C-alpha positions in Angstrom: 7.0 61.6 -86.5 4.6 63.9 -88.3 2.5 61.0 -89.4 2.4 59.7 -85.8 1.1 63.0 -84.4 -1.5 63.2 -87.2 -2.7 59.7 -86.4 -3.0 60.5 -82.6 -5.0 63.7 -83.3 -7.3 61.9 -85.7 -7.9 59.2 -83.0 -8.8 61.9 -80.4 -11.3 63.5 -82.8 -13.0 60.2 -83.7 -13.3 59.3 -80.0 -14.8 62.7 -79.1 -17.3 62.4 -82.0 -18.3 58.9 -80.7 -18.9 60.1 -77.2 -21.0 63.0 -78.4 -23.1 60.6 -80.5 -23.6 58.2 -77.6 -24.8 61.1 -75.4 -27.3 62.2 -78.0 -28.6 58.7 -78.5 -29.0 57.8 -74.8 -32.5 57.7 -73.3 -31.2 58.4 -69.8 -31.8 61.9 -68.5 -28.8 63.8 -67.2 -28.2 63.4 -63.5 -30.2 65.8 -61.3 -28.4 68.8 -60.0 -28.3 69.1 -56.2 -30.9 71.6 -54.8 -29.3 74.7 -53.3 -29.0 74.6 -49.5 -31.7 76.5 -47.6 -31.2 78.2 -44.2 -32.2 76.0 -41.4 -35.4 77.1 -39.8 -35.4 77.3 -36.0 -38.7 75.9 -34.6 -40.3 77.1 -31.4 -39.1 75.2 -28.3 -41.6 72.5 -27.1 -43.3 73.2 -23.8 -42.2 70.8 -21.1 -44.7 68.1 -20.1 -47.2 69.2 -17.5 -47.2 67.4 -14.1 -48.2 68.1 -10.6 -51.3 69.7 -9.0 -51.5 73.1 -7.3 -54.1 73.3 -4.5 -55.5 76.7 -3.4 -56.8 76.4 0.2 -54.8 73.3 0.8 -53.4 74.0 4.2 -56.6 73.2 6.2 -60.0 71.5 6.2 -61.2 70.1 2.9 -58.2 71.3 1.0 -55.8 69.5 3.3 -57.8 66.3 2.8 -57.5 66.8 -1.0 -53.7 67.2 -0.6 -53.4 64.0 1.5 -55.2 62.0 -1.1 -53.1 63.5 -4.0 -49.9 62.7 -2.1 -51.2 59.1 -1.5 -51.5 58.8 -5.2 -47.8 59.7 -5.6 -48.7 63.1 -7.1 -46.4 66.1 -6.9 -48.4 68.7 -5.0 -47.9 72.4 -4.5 -50.0 74.5 -2.1 -50.2 78.2 -2.0 -50.6 79.4 1.5 -50.5 82.7 3.3 -47.3 83.4 5.4 -49.5 83.4 8.5 -51.0 79.9 7.8 -50.2 76.9 9.8 -48.3 74.6 7.3 -47.0 72.0 9.8 -49.1 69.2 8.2 -48.1 70.2 4.7 -44.5 70.1 5.6 -44.9 66.7 7.1 -46.5 65.5 3.8 -43.5 66.8 1.9 -45.5 69.1 -0.5 -44.1 72.3 -2.0 -45.4 75.4 -0.4 -45.6 78.8 -2.1 -46.4 81.9 -0.1 -49.3 83.9 -1.4 -52.8 85.1 -0.8 -55.6 84.2 -3.1 -57.1 87.6 -2.7 -54.0 89.0 -4.3 -54.3 88.4 -8.1 -50.6 89.0 -8.7 -49.4 86.6 -6.0 -51.9 84.0 -7.3 -50.7 84.3 -10.9 -47.1 83.9 -9.8 -47.9 80.7 -7.9 -49.9 79.2 -10.8 -47.0 79.9 -13.2 -44.3 78.5 -10.8 -44.4 75.1 -12.6 -46.1 73.4 -15.5 -49.0 72.0 -13.5 -51.4 69.5 -15.0 -54.3 70.7 -12.8 -55.5 73.2 -10.2 -57.9 72.5 -7.3 -59.6 75.2 -5.2 -61.4 74.7 -1.9 -61.3 78.4 -1.0 -64.0 79.7 1.2 -64.8 81.4 4.6 -63.3 84.5 6.1 -66.0 86.7 7.6 -69.2 88.3 6.4 -67.9 91.0 4.1 -68.1 89.6 0.5 -65.1 91.8 -0.4 -62.9 90.1 2.1 -64.1 86.5 1.5 -62.3 84.4 -1.1 -65.5 82.6 -2.1 -65.8 84.6 -5.4 -62.8 87.0 -5.6 -60.3 84.5 -4.4 -61.6 81.7 -6.7 -61.8 84.2 -9.6 -58.1 85.0 -9.1 -57.2 81.3 -9.1 -59.2 80.6 -12.2 -57.6 83.6 -14.0 -54.2 82.5 -12.9 -54.7 78.9 -14.1 -55.9 80.1 -17.4 -53.0 82.5 -17.9 -50.5 79.8 -16.9 -52.0 77.3 -19.4 -53.2 74.9 -16.7 -55.9 72.9 -18.5 -57.8 71.3 -15.7 -59.6 73.0 -12.7 -61.6 71.4 -9.9 -63.7 73.7 -7.7 -65.3 72.7 -4.4 -68.4 74.9 -3.5 -71.5 73.9 -1.6 -75.0 72.5 -2.1 -77.4 75.4 -2.5 -75.9 77.1 -5.5 -77.4 77.0 -9.1 -79.4 73.9 -9.9 -79.0 72.7 -6.3 -80.7 75.7 -4.7 -83.8 73.8 -3.7 -81.8 70.9 -2.4 -80.4 72.8 0.5 -82.4 72.7 3.8 -83.9 76.0 4.9 -81.5 76.1 7.8 -78.5 75.8 5.5 -79.9 78.4 3.1 -80.4 80.8 6.0 -76.9 80.3 7.5 -75.3 80.6 4.0 -77.5 83.3 2.6 -74.6 85.7 2.0 -72.2 83.0 0.9 -74.3 81.1 -1.7 -74.4 83.9 -4.3 -70.6 84.2 -4.1 -70.1 80.5 -4.5 -72.5 80.5 -7.5 -70.6 83.4 -9.1 -67.4 81.4 -8.8 -69.0 78.3 -10.4 -70.4 80.4 -13.3 -67.0 82.1 -13.8 -65.2 78.8 -14.0 -67.8 77.3 -16.4 -67.4 80.2 -18.7 -63.6 80.3 -18.5 -62.9 77.7 -21.2 -60.9 75.5 -18.7 -61.8 71.8 -18.4 -63.8 72.2 -15.2 -65.4 70.1 -12.5 -67.6 71.6 -9.8 -68.2 69.6 -6.6 -71.0 70.7 -4.2 -70.9 69.1 -0.8 -73.4 69.6 2.0 -72.5 69.6 5.7 -69.1 68.1 6.6 -68.1 65.9 9.5 -64.6 65.4 10.9 -64.5 61.6 11.1 -62.2 58.9 9.6 -63.0 58.2 6.0 -65.7 55.6 5.3 -65.7 55.5 1.5 -69.5 55.6 1.3 -69.8 58.9 -0.6 -70.3 59.4 -4.3 -70.5 62.1 -6.9 -73.9 62.4 -8.6 -75.3 64.8 -11.2 -78.7 64.7 -9.4 -78.8 68.2 -8.1 -81.8 67.4 -5.9 -79.7 65.4 -3.5 -78.5 66.6 -0.1 -76.6 64.9 2.7 -73.9 65.4 5.2 -70.7 63.7 4.6 -67.2 63.0 6.0 -64.7 65.6 5.0 -62.0 63.0 4.4 -64.3 61.2 1.9 -64.9 64.6 0.1 -61.1 65.0 -0.1 -60.8 61.6 -1.9 -63.7 62.3 -4.3 -62.1 65.6 -5.2 -58.7 64.2 -5.8 -60.2 61.3 -7.9 -62.0 63.9 -10.1 -58.7 65.4 -11.1 -57.8 62.3 -13.0 -61.3 61.3 -14.2 -61.8 62.2 -17.9 -65.5 61.5 -17.4 -65.8 64.3 -14.8 -64.6 67.0 -17.2 -67.2 69.8 -17.6 -69.5 68.3 -15.0 -71.2 69.8 -12.0 -71.7 67.2 -9.2 -73.3 66.9 -5.8 -71.2 65.1 -3.3 -73.6 62.7 -1.6 -73.5 60.2 1.2 -76.6 58.0 1.1 -76.1 57.0 4.7 -76.4 60.6 5.9 -79.2 62.1 4.0 -81.2 63.0 7.1 -80.4 66.6 7.9 -81.5 66.4 11.5 -79.7 63.1 12.3 -76.4 64.2 10.7 -76.7 67.6 12.5 -76.9 65.8 15.8 -73.8 63.8 14.7 -72.0 67.1 14.0 -73.0 68.6 17.4 -71.7 65.4 19.1 -68.4 66.1 17.4 -68.2 69.5 18.9 -68.9 68.1 22.4 -66.0 65.6 21.9 -63.7 68.4 20.9 
């Protein structure tokens, strides 16, 4: 019995020495130890994709034509309009309407931040002779500030021929009639250009209320002047929203078939008689 126990103990010792020797002679490194677990870092939530276009001044005139063309493209359109504005046509088009006045910076900022818009369009203008009550600069400044604060990357602004590099292109009659407006429009253009937004400025001449003809173009030739159909201007403006080549450009909206000021003025006066 004693000899059997001694033999068993001796075998265990020999086996242990053999395993130790094998471990020392092995060229294989010991298995790696698992790295200690680290706390999971919470990354900032991704911003939702931007979609849709907000239009300031979209309840009437050129702005309404822009809205019609955006809707025809299948775009999601939002229009900021004052509570007193006639929004019948906008409702018929199925666009979203947010109440607000562009002369009120807080209301404008709230409208711009109401969704993740891909672009903003402003056709604001008019409203009396007092520059402090006209939206040509103040209103447009508020929309530009609001778009920038809301992170809207793209901004298209419609002004008028006679500002900046197009000053000499405007006929004397146009310059006289718009003498108080042109400086405000030019201020708005310069403010947008300096804003850091991806801008497009579109300068039309006189506008006619006729069915679209599709003859108008955007040109960088600031010496051009023409009258044009408002519906065609609406399409050119809507198209510019999606045109990467129009980014950071200033255009004249030009209809080569209506470059006679007197002839087109007669056409406009004929419209008024028909009305």
